[in-house]
C-alpha positions as CSV (number, residue, x, y, z in Angstrom):
1,X,26.4,25.6,-61.1
2,X,26.4,29.5,-60.9
3,X,26.3,32.0,-57.7
4,X,22.8,32.3,-56.8
5,X,21.0,29.0,-58.4
6,X,19.7,26.6,-56.4
7,X,20.1,23.1,-55.3
8,X,16.9,21.6,-55.4
9,X,17.6,17.6,-55.4
10,X,19.9,15.6,-53.5
11,X,21.7,12.7,-54.0
12,X,23.2,9.9,-51.9
13,X,27.2,9.4,-52.2
14,X,28.0,6.0,-51.4
15,X,31.8,5.8,-52.6
16,X,34.2,6.7,-56.1
17,X,35.8,4.9,-58.7
18,X,39.2,5.6,-59.2
19,X,40.1,2.9,-61.8
20,X,39.7,4.4,-64.6
21,X,40.9,8.1,-66.7
22,X,38.7,10.0,-65.0
23,X,37.7,10.0,-61.2
24,X,33.9,9.4,-60.3
25,X,31.9,10.2,-57.1
26,X,29.6,7.0,-56.8
27,X,25.4,8.2,-56.5
28,X,22.3,6.6,-55.1
29,X,19.3,8.7,-56.7
30,X,16.1,8.2,-55.4
31,X,13.9,8.6,-58.7
32,X,14.0,5.1,-58.8
33,X,15.8,2.1,-60.9
34,X,14.7,3.7,-64.6
35,X,17.6,6.2,-63.8
36,X,20.4,6.1,-64.6
37,X,22.7,2.6,-63.9
38,X,19.6,0.9,-62.1
39,X,19.1,4.1,-59.8
40,X,22.7,4.6,-59.1
41,X,25.4,7.0,-61.3
42,X,28.4,8.6,-61.5
43,X,29.3,12.4,-61.3
44,X,33.0,12.9,-62.2
45,X,35.2,14.5,-59.2
46,X,36.2,18.3,-60.3
47,X,38.4,20.8,-58.2
48,X,36.0,23.6,-57.2
49,X,32.5,23.7,-56.7
50,X,32.1,20.5,-58.3
51,X,29.4,19.4,-60.9
52,X,25.8,20.4,-60.3
53,X,27.0,21.2,-56.7
54,X,27.6,17.8,-55.3
55,X,30.5,19.4,-53.3
56,X,28.8,22.7,-52.0
57,X,26.2,21.5,-50.0
58,X,27.5,18.4,-47.9
59,X,25.4,16.6,-45.3
60,X,26.0,13.7,-42.9
61,X,23.8,12.3,-40.4
62,X,23.8,13.0,-36.6
63,X,24.9,9.6,-34.7
64,X,23.7,8.9,-31.3
65,X,24.4,6.3,-28.7
66,X,21.4,4.1,-28.3
């Protein structure tokens, strides 16, 4: 992703896989089960900003006590 480009889609990173020769983030997409591997996919873990900006804009939920 080049500087100045806009991120226009989000996925949920729910884990990672380091069992093969490459390391991957495991992601869930909101486009339904017809996308990727039944709605899930893998994005290779890289150094730096990351593929498709996956390491650039990270959000986590706010947790509050009930």
